[in-house]
C-alpha positions, 0 to 999 in steps of 0.5 A: 667484200667489194666496197665502192668509195664514193666522194669528191676526191676524184676531182682533186689533183692527188686523186690517184694517191688518195684512191691508192690509200683508200684501197690499201685501207680496204685491203688491210681489212680483207676488202676490195676498194673500188674508186670511181676513176677505175675502168668499169666492169662493163664498159659504156657504149662508144659513141655516147656523150661523155656525161652519159658514159660517166653515168653508166660507168659509175652505176656499173661500178656501184652495181658490182659492189657489195657496199658503199662508203661515202665522203660527205664532207662539204665540197664546193659549197655548204653540202656534200658533192651532189654526185656522191649523194646520188651514188649513196642513194643509188646503192641504198636503193639496191638494198645494200649497206652504206656508210658516210663520213665527214672530215670536218667538225663543223655543223651542217649549214655553218657556212651559210650566211643570211643575206 
């Protein structure tokens, strides 16, 4: 089974190390982990804006996978990375299995203070 590994880790300095560790966990269970920074199965067309090429590449990755696991740990704010949430919703819209996790025990919204 190919599993798309969604999450904000791609923005971290050690993204390659994290991707390798997650792929190894998938491989140990007989699956293939697909990280967003890998070359997409269908290269986006040249000449398009970078943001659009990234969008097409991520959707190509997701379409090529059988399931998705998302890191929903709050990132740069009180909620999950919005790109990760989009990817999770896109996979769900395709009718494929999704799972999410958080690396915190804090309750959602605990970092929001009233003005």
